[in-house]
DRENDOKOL-315816 format. One line per 10 residues: their letters; for each residue z, x, y of N, C-alpha, C. Coordinates in steps of 0.05 Angstrom, whole numbers, plus 5000, padded with zeros to 4 digits. Layout:
BEGIN
a = Z X Y Z X Y Z X Y | ...
END
This chain:
BEGIN
xxxxxxxxxx = 3330 3630 2552 3347 3653 2551 3375 3645 2544 | 3388 3660 2526 3415 3654 2518 3435 3658 2541 | 3452 3639 2545 3471 3641 2567 3493 3661 2559 | 3500 3678 2579 3521 3697 2575 3545 3687 2591 | 3567 3682 2577 3590 3671 2590 3603 3692 2609 | 3611 3683 2632 3625 3700 2650 3653 3706 2641 | 3665 3728 2651 3692 3734 2643 3711 3713 2652 | 3733 3709 2637 3753 3689 2645 3779 3703 2650 | 3795 3692 2668 3821 3703 2675 3841 3696 2653 | 3858 3716 2647 3880 3710 2629 3902 3730 2635
xxxxxxxxxx = 3925 3721 2645 3947 3738 2651 3940 3757 2673 | 3946 3783 2669 3942 3803 2690 3915 3816 2689 | 3899 3809 2669 3873 3821 2667 3851 3800 2663 | 3827 3810 2656 3805 3792 2651 3799 3793 2621 | 3793 3770 2610 3785 3769 2582 3754 3768 2583 | 3742 3791 2576 3713 3793 2576 3702 3780 2551 | 3683 3761 2555 3670 3749 2531 3654 3770 2517 | 3649 3765 2491 3634 3784 2475 3606 3788 2486 | 3595 3766 2498 3568 3768 2509 3567 3787 2533 | 3587 3787 2550 3588 3805 2573 3592 3834 2564
xxxxxxxxxx = 3610 3837 2544 3615 3864 2534 3590 3876 2522 | 3575 3859 2507 3550 3869 2495 3529 3875 2516 | 3529 3859 2538 3511 3865 2560 3517 3892 2572 | 3543 3898 2576 3552 3924 2585 3541 3946 2566 | 3545 3942 2540 3537 3961 2520 3507 3966 2521 | 3491 3945 2522 3462 3948 2523 3453 3963 2548 | 3465 3956 2571 3458 3969 2596 3465 3999 2595 | 3488 4005 2583 3496 4033 2580 3477 4049 2562 | 3470 4037 2539 3452 4050 2521 3424 4054 2532 | 3415 4034 2547 3388 4036 2559 3387 4058 2581
xxxxxxxxxx = 3408 4059 2597 3409 4079 2619 3410 4107 2608 | 3428 4112 2589 3432 4139 2579 3408 4148 2562 | 3394 4129 2549 3371 4136 2532 3349 4151 2549 | 3348 4144 2574 3327 4157 2591 3330 4187 2592 | 3354 4197 2589 3359 4226 2590 3347 4239 2565 | 3344 4225 2543 3336 4237 2518 3307 4229 2509 | 3295 4210 2523 3268 4202 2516 3248 4225 2515 | 3251 4244 2532 3230 4264 2535 3229 4284 2513 | 3250 4287 2497 3251 4309 2478 3228 4309 2457 | 3221 4286 2446 3198 4287 2427 3171 4287 2442
xxxxxxxxxx = 3171 4284 2468 3146 4280 2483 3137 4305 2498 | 3152 4327 2497 3148 4350 2514 3120 4361 2511 | 3111 4365 2486 3085 4377 2481 3063 4359 2492 | 3065 4333 2488 3044 4314 2498 3044 4314 2529 | 3068 4314 2541 3069 4315 2570 3056 4341 2581 | 3063 4363 2568 3052 4388 2577 3022 4389 2576 | 3010 4379 2554 2981 4378 2552 2968 4360 2572 | 2981 4337 2577 2970 4317 2595 2969 4327 2624 | 2990 4342 2632 2992 4351 2659 2987 4381 2663 | 2976 4393 2642 2969 4422 2642 2993 4439 2651
xxxxxxxxxx = 3015 4434 2639 3040 4449 2646 3043 4473 2628 | 3054 4494 2640 3060 4518 2624 3085 4513 2607 | 3090 4529 2586 3114 4525 2570 3140 4525 2586 | 3141 4543 2606 3165 4544 2623 3170 4518 2638 | 3148 4507 2649 3151 4481 2663 3158 4459 2645 | 3147 4459 2621 3154 4438 2601 3184 4439 2595 | 3194 4463 2591 3223 4465 2586 3239 4455 2610 | 3229 4457 2634 3243 4448 2657 3247 4418 2658 | 3231 4403 2642 3234 4374 2641 3262 4366 2631 | 3270 4378 2609 3296 4373 2598 3318 4384 2615
xxxxxxxxxx = 3314 4409 2625 3334 4422 2641 3340 4406 2667 | 3319 4398 2681 3323 4383 2706 3336 4356 2702 | 3329 4343 2679 3341 4317 2673 3371 4320 2670 | 3379 4341 2655 3408 4345 2650 3422 4355 2675 | 3409 4371 2691 3421 4380 2716 3426 4356 2734 | 3406 4338 2736 3409 4314 2752 3432 4297 2742 | 3435 4295 2715 3456 4279 2704 3484 4292 2710 | 3485 4318 2708 3510 4331 2714 3518 4328 2743 | 3499 4330 2761 3505 4326 2790 3513 4297 2795 | 3501 4278 2781 3508 4250 2785 3536 4244 2776
xxxxxxxxxx = 3545 4257 2755 3572 4253 2745 3593 4260 2766 | 3588 4281 2781 3607 4290 2802 3603 4276 2828 | 3578 4271 2836 3573 4261 2863 3569 4231 2865 | 3560 4218 2843 3555 4189 2844 3576 4172 2830 | 3585 4180 2806 3603 4164 2791 3629 4158 2807 | 3641 4177 2822 3665 4171 2837 3662 4148 2857 | 3637 4142 2865 3633 4120 2884 3642 4094 2874 | 3645 4092 2847 3655 4067 2836 3684 4061 2844 | 3698 4081 2855 3725 4076 2865 3727 4068 2894 | 3704 4069 2908 3705 4062 2937 3685 4041 2944
xxxxxxxxxx = 3665 4037 2928 3644 4017 2934 3647 3993 2916 | 3635 3971 2924 3634 3947 2908 3619 3954 2882 | 3633 3953 2859 3621 3963 2834 3597 3946 2825 | 3598 3921 2830 3576 3904 2822 3551 3911 2837 | 3553 3914 2863 3530 3921 2879 3521 3950 2873 | 3540 3968 2869 3534 3996 2863 3518 3998 2837 | 3526 3984 2817 3512 3984 2791 3484 3974 2794 | 3481 3951 2807 3454 3939 2810 3436 3957 2827 | 3447 3969 2848 3431 3987 2865 3422 4011 2850 | 3440 4023 2834 3433 4046 2818 3412 4040 2798
xxxxxxxxxx = 3414 4016 2785 3394 4009 2766 3367 4004 2778 | 3366 3992 2802 3340 3988 2816 3328 4015 2824 | 3345 4034 2833 3335 4060 2840 3325 4075 2815 | 3339 4070 2793 3330 4082 2767 3303 4071 2759 | 3298 4045 2764 3272 4034 2759 3250 4049 2775 | 3256 4055 2800 3236 4069 2816 3232 4097 2805 | 3253 4111 2797 3250 4138 2786 3234 4137 2760 | 3238 4117 2743 3223 4115 2719 3193 4109 2725 | 3188 4093 2745 3161 4088 2753 3147 4113 2763 | 3161 4130 2777 3150 4156 2786 3143 4173 2762
xxxxxxxxxx = 3160 4175 2743 3155 4191 2719 3131 4179 2704 | 3130 4153 2701 3108 4141 2685 3081 4144 2698 | 3080 4147 2724 3055 4149 2738 3049 4177 2749 | 3066 4196 2742 3062 4223 2752 3036 4236 2743 | 3022 4248 2761 2997 4261 2755 2997 4291 2761 | 3020 4301 2770 3023 4330 2773 3051 4337 2762 | 3053 4363 2755 3079 4372 2744 3101 4369 2764 | 3096 4374 2790 3117 4373 2810 3128 4345 2812 | 3111 4324 2812 3120 4297 2814 3136 4289 2789 | 3126 4298 2765 3141 4292 2741 3169 4304 2741
xxxxxxxxxx = 3171 4329 2749 3197 4343 2749 3216 4330 2770 | 3205 4322 2793 3222 4309 2813 3232 4282 2802 | 3214 4267 2789 3221 4242 2777 3242 4245 2756 | 3240 4265 2739 3259 4270 2718 3287 4277 2729 | 3288 4293 2750 3313 4300 2762 3326 4275 2774 | 3310 4258 2788 3321 4234 2799 3330 4215 2777 | 3315 4213 2756 3323 4196 2734 3349 4204 2721 | 3353 4230 2717 3378 4240 2706 3401 4234 2725 | 3397 4238 2751 3418 4233 2771 3427 4204 2770 | 3408 4185 2767 3414 4157 2768 3423 4145 2742
xxxxxxxxxx = 3417 4160 2720 3425 4150 2693 3456 4150 2690 | 3470 4163 2708 3500 4163 2706 3511 4136 2713 | 3495 4116 2719 3504 4089 2722 3518 4081 2696 | 3512 4094 2674 3525 4089 2648 3555 4092 2651 | 3564 4113 2664 3593 4118 2667 3606 4099 2687 | 3591 4090 2707 3601 4070 2725 3606 4044 2710 | 3588 4037 2692 3590 4013 2676 3615 4015 2657 | 3619 4038 2645 3642 4042 2627 3668 4038 2642 | 3670 4051 2666 3694 4049 2682 3699 4020 2691 | 3677 4006 2699 3680 3979 2708 3689 3961 2685
xxxxxxxxxx = 3677 3964 2661 3685 3948 2638 3715 3953 2632 | 3724 3978 2633 3752 3984 2627 3770 3971 2647 | 3762 3971 2673 3779 3959 2694 3780 3929 2692 | 3759 3916 2681 3759 3887 2679 3775 3877 2654 | 3777 3894 2634 3790 3885 2609 3820 3883 2613 | 3831 3863 2598 3860 3861 2597 3871 3886 2584 | 3894 3896 2593 3905 3921 2581 3908 3920 2551 | 3916 3897 2540 3920 3896 2511 3894 3898 2495 | 3872 3893 2508 3846 3895 2494 3827 3915 2505 | 3838 3933 2522 3820 3953 2536 3807 3971 2516
xxxxxxxxxx = 3822 3980 2495 3810 3999 2476 3786 3986 2461 | 3789 3961 2454 3767 3947 2441 3742 3945 2458 | 3746 3939 2484 3724 3937 2502 3710 3964 2506 | 3727 3985 2511 3716 4012 2515 3701 4021 2490 | 3712 4014 2466 3699 4021 2441 3672 4008 2438 | 3669 3983 2444 3644 3969 2442 3623 3979 2462 | 3632 3983 2487 3614 3993 2508 3605 4021 2502 | 3623 4038 2493 3616 4066 2487 3598 4067 2462 | 3600 4048 2444 3581 4047 2422 3553 4045 2432 | 3549 4029 2453 3523 4026 2465 3512 4053 2475
xxxxxxxxxx = 3530 4069 2486 3522 4096 2496 3512 4113 2473 | 3529 4115 2452 3522 4132 2430 3496 4122 2416 | 3494 4096 2412 3470 4085 2400 3445 4091 2417 | 3448 4089 2443 3426 4095 2461 3417 4124 2458 | 3436 4142 2455 3430 4171 2452 3416 4175 2425 | 3426 4163 2404 3416 4167 2377 3388 4156 2374 | 3383 4133 2386 3357 4119 2381 3335 4126 2402 | 3343 4141 2423 3324 4147 2444 3300 4162 2433 | 3306 4183 2417 3284 4200 2407 3266 4184 2388 | 3278 4167 2371 3263 4151 2352 3244 4132 2367
xxxxxxxxxx = 3256 4118 2386 3240 4098 2401 3218 4111 2417 | 3224 4133 2430 3203 4145 2447 3180 4157 2430 | 3187 4168 2407 3166 4179 2390 3148 4157 2379 | 3159 4135 2370 3143 4113 2360 3125 4101 2382 | 3137 4096 2405 3122 4084 2427 3099 4102 2437 | 3105 4128 2438 3085 4147 2447 3061 4148 2427 | 3067 4145 2401 3046 4145 2381 3028 4120 2384 | 3041 4098 2392 3026 4073 2395 3011 4070 2421 | 3024 4079 2443 3012 4073 2469 3013 4096 2489 | 3020 4120 2481 3021 4142 2499 3049 4146 2511
xxxxxxxxxx = 3054 4171 2520 3082 4177 2530 3089 4161 2555 | 3070 4154 2571 3077 4139 2596 3088 4112 2590 | 3079 4100 2567 3089 4073 2560 3119 4073 2556 | 3130 4095 2547 3159 4097 2543 3174 4091 2568 | 3166 4104 2590 3180 4101 2615 3173 4075 2630 | 3149 4065 2625 3142 4038 2636 3159 4017 2623 | 3162 4018 2597 3178 3998 2582 3207 4000 2591 | 3217 4025 2594 3245 4028 2602 3249 4018 2630 | 3230 4021 2648 3232 4011 2676 3233 3981 2675 | 3217 3968 2659 3217 3939 2657 3244 3928 2646
xxxxxxxxxx = 3254 3941 2625 3279 3933 2613 3302 3938 2633 | 3302 3960 2647 3323 3966 2667 3323 3946 2689 | 3299 3937 2698 3298 3917 2719 3309 3891 2710 | 3303 3883 2685 3314 3859 2673 3345 3860 2672 | 3355 3883 2663 3384 3886 2661 3397 3885 2688 | 3384 3896 2709 3395 3895 2736 3398 3866 2745 | 3378 3849 2739 3379 3821 2746 3402 3807 2730 | 3404 3812 2704 3425 3799 2688 3453 3807 2698 | 3456 3833 2703 3482 3843 2712 3490 3831 2739 | 3470 3829 2757 3475 3817 2783 3486 3789 2780
xxxxxxxxxx = 3475 3774 2761 3483 3746 2758 3509 3743 2742 | 3514 3762 2724 3537 3759 2706 3562 3774 2714 | 3559 3798 2726 3583 3813 2732 3600 3798 2752 | 3626 3798 2747 3644 3783 2765 3648 3797 2792 | 3650 3781 2812 3656 3792 2839 3686 3800 2840 | 3702 3785 2825 3731 3793 2824 3733 3819 2809 | 3747 3838 2821 3751 3864 2808 3729 3884 2815 | 3709 3875 2831 3687 3893 2838 3692 3907 2865 | 3713 3898 2879 3719 3909 2905 3729 3938 2904 | 3726 3954 2925 3735 3981 2925 3765 3983 2919
xxxxxxxxxx = 3772 4003 2903 3800 4006 2896 3815 4025 2914 | 3801 4039 2931 3814 4058 2949 3798 4059 2975 | 3810 4069 2996 3797 4072 3022 3790 4101 3029 | 3791 4118 3009 3785 4146 3014 3756 4150 3024 | 3753 4169 3042 3726 4177 3050 3713 4193 3027 | 3686 4195 3030 3671 4208 3008 3681 4236 3001 | 3684 4252 3022 3694 4280 3018 3721 4280 3005 | 3739 4263 3014 3765 4261 3002 3764 4252 2973 | 3744 4234 2967 3741 4224 2940 3734 4247 2921 | 3715 4264 2929 3707 4286 2912 3730 4306 2908
xxxxxxxxxx = 3744 4311 2930 3767 4330 2927 3788 4318 2909 | 3792 4292 2911 3813 4280 2894 3807 4282 2864 | 3780 4283 2858 3773 4286 2830 3783 4313 2819 | 3780 4333 2835 3789 4360 2827 3820 4360 2826 | 3832 4347 2846 3862 4345 2846 3873 4331 2821 | 3859 4310 2813 3868 4296 2789 3868 4314 2764 | 3848 4331 2762 3847 4350 2740 3869 4371 2742 | 3875 4379 2766 3897 4399 2769 3924 4387 2763 | 3927 4361 2767 3954 4349 2765 3959 4337 2737 | 3938 4326 2725 3942 4310 2701 3937 4326 2675
xxxxxxxxxx = 3959 4332 2660 3956 4346 2635 3939 4331 2615 | 3943 4305 2613 3928 4288 2594 3898 4290 2599 | 3890 4290 2625 3862 4291 2632 3850 4318 2622 | 3864 4339 2627 3854 4366 2619 3852 4367 2588 | 3873 4357 2575 3873 4357 2546 3850 4341 2534 | 3846 4317 2544 3825 4300 2534 3797 4311 2541 | 3795 4324 2564 3769 4337 2571 3763 4359 2551 | 3783 4374 2543 3779 4396 2523 3770 4384 2496 | 3783 4362 2488 3774 4348 2464 3745 4339 2466 | 3738 4328 2489 3711 4318 2494 3691 4341 2492
xxxxxxxxxx = 3697 4363 2505 3679 4386 2504 3674 4396 2476 | 3695 4398 2460 3692 4408 2432 3677 4389 2414 | 3684 4363 2416 3670 4344 2397 3641 4341 2404 | 3634 4342 2430 3606 4339 2437 3591 4365 2434 | 3605 4388 2434 3592 4413 2426 3584 4412 2396 | 3602 4400 2380 3596 4397 2351 3573 4377 2347 | 3574 4354 2362 3554 4333 2361 3526 4345 2368 | 3525 4360 2390 3500 4371 2399 3490 4393 2380 | 3509 4408 2368 3501 4429 2348 3484 4416 2326 | 3493 4393 2316 3477 4380 2295 3451 4368 2306
xxxxxxxxxx = 3452 4351 2326 3429 4336 2334 3408 4352 2348 | 3414 4375 2359 3394 4391 2372 3379 4409 2353 | 3389 4412 2329 3377 4431 2310 3370 4420 2283 | 3379 4396 2276 3375 4386 2249 3345 4382 2242 | 3328 4378 2263 3300 4374 2257 3287 4400 2246 | 3299 4423 2252 3287 4448 2244 3287 4451 2213 | 3310 4449 2199 3309 4451 2170 3294 4428 2157 | 3295 4404 2169 3282 4381 2156 3252 4383 2157 | 3241 4397 2177 3212 4400 2179 3201 4423 2162 | 3219 4438 2149 3211 4460 2132 3215 4453 2102
xxxxxxxxxx = 3209 4472 2085 3213 4468 2056 3243 4465 2051 | 3251 4448 2032 3234 4433 2013 3226 4405 2023 | 3236 4397 2047 3233 4369 2055 3206 4363 2068 | 3198 4380 2087 3174 4375 2102 3172 4347 2113 | 3193 4337 2126 3193 4310 2137 3176 4309 2162 | 3164 4285 2166 3148 4281 2190 3167 4276 2214 | 3155 4277 2238 3171 4272 2262 3183 4245 2262 | 3168 4225 2252 3178 4198 2252 3202 4195 2232 | 3200 4209 2209 3221 4208 2190 3246 4222 2200 | 3243 4244 2214 3265 4258 2226 3278 4241 2248
xxxxxxxxxx = 3261 4227 2264 3271 4210 2285 3287 4187 2274 | 3279 4177 2250 3293 4155 2238 3322 4162 2229 | 3328 4188 2229 3355 4197 2222 3375 4186 2242 | 3366 4181 2266 3384 4169 2286 3394 4142 2277 | 3379 4127 2261 3388 4101 2251 3412 4104 2233 | 3414 4127 2218 3437 4132 2201 3461 4137 2219 | 3457 4152 2240 3479 4158 2258 3491 4133 2271 | 3474 4113 2275 3484 4088 2287 3505 4075 2270 | 3503 4078 2243 3523 4066 2225 3551 4078 2231 | 3552 4104 2235 3577 4117 2242 3587 4108 2269
xxxxxxxxxx = 3569 4106 2288 3577 4098 2315 3588 4070 2316 | 3576 4052 2301 3585 4024 2300 3612 4022 2286 | 3616 4037 2264 3641 4036 2250 3664 4046 2267 | 3658 4064 2285 3679 4076 2302 3690 4058 2323 | 3679 4034 2326 3690 4015 2345 3719 4007 2337 | 3725 4012 2312 3752 4007 2302 3772 4024 2318 | 3763 4047 2327 3780 4065 2342 3792 4051 2367 | 3776 4035 2380 3786 4020 2403 3809 4002 2397 | 3807 3988 2374 3829 3971 2366 3854 3987 2358 | 3850 4010 2346 3873 4027 2340 3887 4036 2365
xxxxxxxxxx = 3871 4042 2386 3883 4051 2411 3899 4028 2423 | 3890 4004 2421 3904 3981 2431 3931 3977 2417 | 3933 3987 2393 3958 3985 2377 3976 4009 2382 | 3968 4027 2400 3985 4050 2406 3982 4073 2386 | 3959 4074 2372 3955 4094 2352 3936 4116 2361 | 3936 4123 2386 3917 4143 2397 3921 4170 2384 | 3946 4179 2381 3950 4205 2369 3940 4207 2341 | 3946 4187 2325 3937 4187 2297 3907 4185 2295 | 3895 4168 2311 3866 4165 2311 3852 4191 2318 | 3863 4205 2337 3851 4231 2345 3853 4251 2322
xxxxxxxxxx = 3876 4253 2309 3880 4272 2288 3862 4267 2264 | 3860 4241 2256 3843 4234 2233 3814 4240 2240 | 3805 4233 2264 3778 4237 2272 3771 4267 2273 | 3789 4283 2283 3784 4312 2283 3782 4324 2255 | 3798 4314 2237 3797 4323 2209 3770 4315 2197 | 3761 4290 2202 3735 4281 2192 3712 4297 2203 | 3714 4304 2229 3694 4320 2242 3691 4347 2228 | 3713 4360 2223 3713 4386 2209 3702 4383 2181 | 3710 4361 2167 3701 4356 2140 3671 4350 2138 | 3660 4338 2159 3631 4330 2159 3612 4354 2154
xxxxxxxxxx = 3621 4378 2162 3603 4401 2160 3600 4411 2132 | 3618 4402 2114 3615 4411 2086 3590 4398 2074 | 3587 4371 2074 3561 4360 2064 3537 4368 2080 | 3540 4371 2107 3518 4379 2123 3507 4407 2115 | 3524 4424 2105 3516 4451 2097 3496 4450 2074 | 3496 4427 2059 3478 4424 2036 3453 4409 2043 | 3446 4407 2068 3423 4392 2077 3397 4400 2064 | 3393 4426 2060 3368 4435 2048 3364 4426 2019 | 3387 4422 2006 3385 4415 1978 3387 4385 1973 | 3398 4370 1992 3403 4341 1987 3402 4326 2013
xxxxxxxxxx = 3385 4306 2015 3384 4289 2038 3408 4270 2038 | 3418 4264 2014 3442 4246 2013 3466 4260 2025 | 3468 4286 2021 3490 4302 2033 3488 4300 2064 | 3463 4302 2073 3458 4300 2102 3467 4272 2112 | 3460 4251 2098 3468 4224 2106 3498 4222 2108 | 3513 4231 2088 3542 4230 2088 3553 4245 2112 | 3543 4269 2116 3552 4285 2138 3547 4273 2166 | 3524 4261 2169 3517 4249 2195 3535 4225 2201 | 3540 4208 2181 3558 4185 2185 3586 4194 2192 | 3596 4214 2177 3623 4224 2183 3625 4236 2211
xxxxxxxxxx = 3605 4252 2218 3606 4265 2244 3604 4245 2267 | 3586 4226 2265 3583 4207 2287 3607 4188 2289 | 3619 4181 2266 3643 4165 2266 3666 4180 2280 | 3669 4206 2274 3691 4221 2285 3687 4225 2315 | 3663 4232 2323 3657 4237 2352 3662 4212 2368 | 3652 4190 2358 3656 4165 2372 3685 4157 2375 | 3701 4161 2353 3729 4154 2353 3744 4170 2374 | 3739 4196 2376 3752 4213 2396 3743 4205 2424 | 3718 4200 2427 3707 4193 2453 3719 4167 2464 | 3721 4147 2447 3733 4122 2455 3762 4126 2462
xxxxxxxxxx = 3777 4141 2445 3805 4146 2451 3809 4161 2477 | 3792 4181 2482 3793 4196 2507 3791 4178 2531 | 3770 4161 2531 3764 4145 2555 3786 4123 2559 | 3796 4112 2537 3817 4092 2539 3842 4104 2552 | 3850 4127 2542 3874 4140 2553 3871 4149 2582 | 3847 4161 2587 3842 4171 2614 3842 4149 2634 | 3829 4127 2629 3828 4105 2648 3856 4094 2653 | 3873 4094 2632 3900 4083 2635 3918 4100 2654 | 3910 4125 2658 3926 4142 2677 3928 4130 2704 | 3905 4125 2716 3903 4113 2743 3880 4093 2743
xxxxxxxxxx = 3884 4068 2736 3862 4049 2736 3846 4048 2762 | 3860 4053 2785 3846 4052 2811 3829 4076 2816 | 3831 4096 2798 3814 4120 2800 3797 4123 2775 | 3791 4101 2761 3778 4102 2736 3751 4115 2736 | 3735 4111 2757 3708 4123 2759 3710 4153 2762 | 3729 4162 2779 3732 4191 2782 3742 4204 2757 | 3761 4191 2743 3772 4203 2719 3750 4205 2697 | 3735 4183 2693 3715 4184 2672 3691 4202 2680 | 3684 4201 2705 3662 4219 2714 3670 4248 2710 | 3694 4255 2718 3703 4283 2715 3704 4291 2685
xxxxxxxxxx = 3714 4273 2669 3716 4278 2640 3688 4283 2629 | 3668 4267 2637 3641 4269 2627 3627 4295 2635 | 3637 4308 2656 3626 4334 2662 3630 4353 2639 | 3654 4351 2626 3660 4368 2604 3644 4360 2579 | 3639 4334 2577 3620 4325 2556 3593 4339 2559 | 3583 4340 2583 3557 4353 2588 3558 4382 2582 | 3580 4396 2590 3582 4424 2584 3582 4429 2554 | 3597 4412 2539 3598 4415 2510 3571 4410 2498 | 3557 4390 2507 3531 4383 2496 3511 4406 2500 | 3511 4417 2525 3493 4439 2531 3500 4464 2515
xxxxxxxxxx = 3525 4470 2512 3534 4493 2497 3525 4491 2468 | 3530 4468 2456 3523 4464 2428 3493 4467 2424 | 3477 4455 2441 3448 4456 2439 3437 4484 2441 | 3445 4498 2461 3435 4525 2465 3443 4544 2443 | 3469 4542 2435 3479 4560 2414 3466 4554 2387 | 3463 4528 2380 3452 4521 2354 3423 4529 2351 | 3407 4523 2370 3378 4530 2368 3374 4560 2368 | 3390 4575 2383 3388 4604 2383 3398 4616 2357 | 3419 4605 2346 3431 4615 2322 3413 4610 2298 | 3400 4587 2298 3382 4580 2275 3359 4600 2273
xxxxxxxxxx = 3349 4609 2296 3327 4627 2296 3334 4654 2282 | 3358 4663 2287 3366 4689 2277 3382 4689 2251 | 3395 4666 2244 3412 4666 2221 3409 4642 2203 | 3394 4622 2210 3389 4599 2193 3409 4576 2194 | 3405 4556 2177 3420 4531 2178 3450 4536 2171 | 3455 4553 2153 3483 4559 2145 3500 4568 2169 | 3488 4584 2186 3502 4594 2210 3506 4572 2230 | 3487 4554 2232 3490 4530 2250 3513 4513 2241 | 3515 4508 2215 3537 4492 2204 3564 4506 2209 | 3564 4532 2206 3589 4547 2212 3597 4544 2241
xxxxxxxxxx = 3577 4544 2259 3583 4541 2287 3595 4513 2292 | 3582 4492 2281 3592 4465 2284 3620 4462 2273 | 3625 4474 2250 3652 4473 2238 3672 4488 2255 | 3664 4509 2268 3682 4524 2286 3690 4507 2310 | 3671 4493 2322 3678 4475 2345 3697 4454 2335 | 3692 4443 2311 3708 4421 2301 3736 4430 2294 | 3738 4453 2281 3765 4464 2274 3781 4471 2299 | 3767 4481 2319 3782 4487 2345 3794 4461 2356 | 3779 4439 2354 3790 4413 2363 3813 4405 2346 | 3812 4409 2320 3834 4401 2302 3859 4418 2308
xxxxxxxxxx = 3855 4444 2313 3877 4462 2320 3890 4454 2346 | 3873 4446 2365 3883 4437 2391 3900 4412 2388 | 3891 4394 2371 3907 4370 2366 3934 4377 2353 | 3934 4395 2334 3958 4403 2320 3979 4414 2339 | 3970 4430 2358 3988 4443 2376 3997 4426 2400 | 3983 4403 2404 3990 4386 2427 4000 4359 2418 | 4000 4353 2392 4007 4326 2383 4036 4319 2389 | 4054 4338 2391 4082 4331 2396 4087 4323 2425 | 4067 4328 2442 4070 4319 2470 4064 4290 2474 | 4055 4277 2452 4047 4249 2453 4069 4232 2439
xxxxxxxxxx = 4078 4210 2451 4099 4193 2438 4091 4184 2411 | 4111 4179 2394 4107 4169 2367 4093 4142 2368 | 4069 4139 2355 4056 4113 2355 4072 4091 2343 | 4091 4098 2325 4107 4077 2312 4125 4063 2332 | 4129 4075 2356 4146 4064 2376 4131 4042 2392 | 4107 4034 2383 4091 4014 2396 4084 4022 2425 | 4077 4047 2428 4069 4057 2454 4041 4049 2461 | 4036 4038 2484 4009 4031 2493 3995 4055 2503 | 3968 4055 2505 3954 4078 2516 3964 4085 2544 | 3971 4066 2560 3981 4072 2587 4008 4087 2586
xxxxxxxxxx = 4025 4078 2567 4051 4091 2564 4047 4120 2555 | 4028 4123 2536 4022 4150 2527 4012 4168 2549 | 3995 4156 2566 3985 4172 2589 4007 4180 2607 | 4025 4161 2613 4047 4168 2631 4067 4188 2619 | 4070 4187 2593 4088 4206 2580 4078 4235 2583 | 4052 4238 2582 4040 4265 2586 4037 4272 2615 | 4041 4253 2633 4038 4258 2662 4061 4245 2677 | 4085 4257 2675 4108 4244 2686 4108 4242 2716 | 4089 4256 2730 4089 4254 2759 4072 4231 2769 | 4061 4215 2750 4045 4192 2759 4063 4171 2772
x = 4055 4162 2795 4071 4142 2809 4074 4116 2793
END
């Protein structure tokens, strides 16, 4: 097994080796992929367990409900518990939930396992907050960018991987394989994650911790603004990815499920390219990065509108959209964590609630709209979300310091939140 170097101390922060950062990214991608594995498997699961269509739909719903609850009730624990132990414990519990899903022989057990799996998959956000807290301030954007790339890649490849594995060895093999990989990652993280920096950052009790998450939103303008950006970009992201299979499976393309699933591989190119956003944030270019990304997001819907006539137009649109979404997401998390590093888990967990709201809104609206008005209307919806984000940036950009003044993300955060101690 290749040795993964432990983080080393340098100045006021930790210099995370590339191996450790990549381990964070892989763990994040693996954990969040569990939320999306079921989407290509619903029909097979329903037949295997004799589930009604309503119960089959509950598989996805309960998974996302569990994830949303975990964002609010579990992620903040990263600010009061030993993060290293918390991450390992959540991963081991996630292994148990995956095993329940893989061995379920009744609909009730399957649904309970899915809800628990969604709840525990939020370990992804605990990992992101921990990585951000370990990174030296000057390189925090780069670290957050790389780790967040793992999240986006996990989301994009989950459907492809689960569909292929289910064809080869049945739907249960997907969750058994994920359980084995998660257990391995828990062992690696236990051995590699530093004890330094894993201690609780606050002595708040649990109830106070949850209330403080709400208080932070009420007090911090930057947090509210970045949450709004997150909601809009992920509404656009979900508008595409929840509905693009519909026109591709019809004339003139008639693509197979495997071919449609492979589209996620194209999205990965955009996600990887957007790691540049982290480096731009480290240079104090958060405002400019957000504006350019929002413009690209709005522009992406022009080629996407020609999907029925050209698969190349679809490819261009997918790369632009995923690049833009990733750039905004990395910028959001870098700035948010810089507000109060000792409350990083609460800040990122609270922000991700809006990510979930945006994702759910885009998915429901896109699939409903496609049924009544077709692909053109779906693209108009995605463009509307994107343009709203661009307009929001235009009207709020003057509240952010000039990037040319060599402002760091933390300085930018403080400038928008003058009441921060």
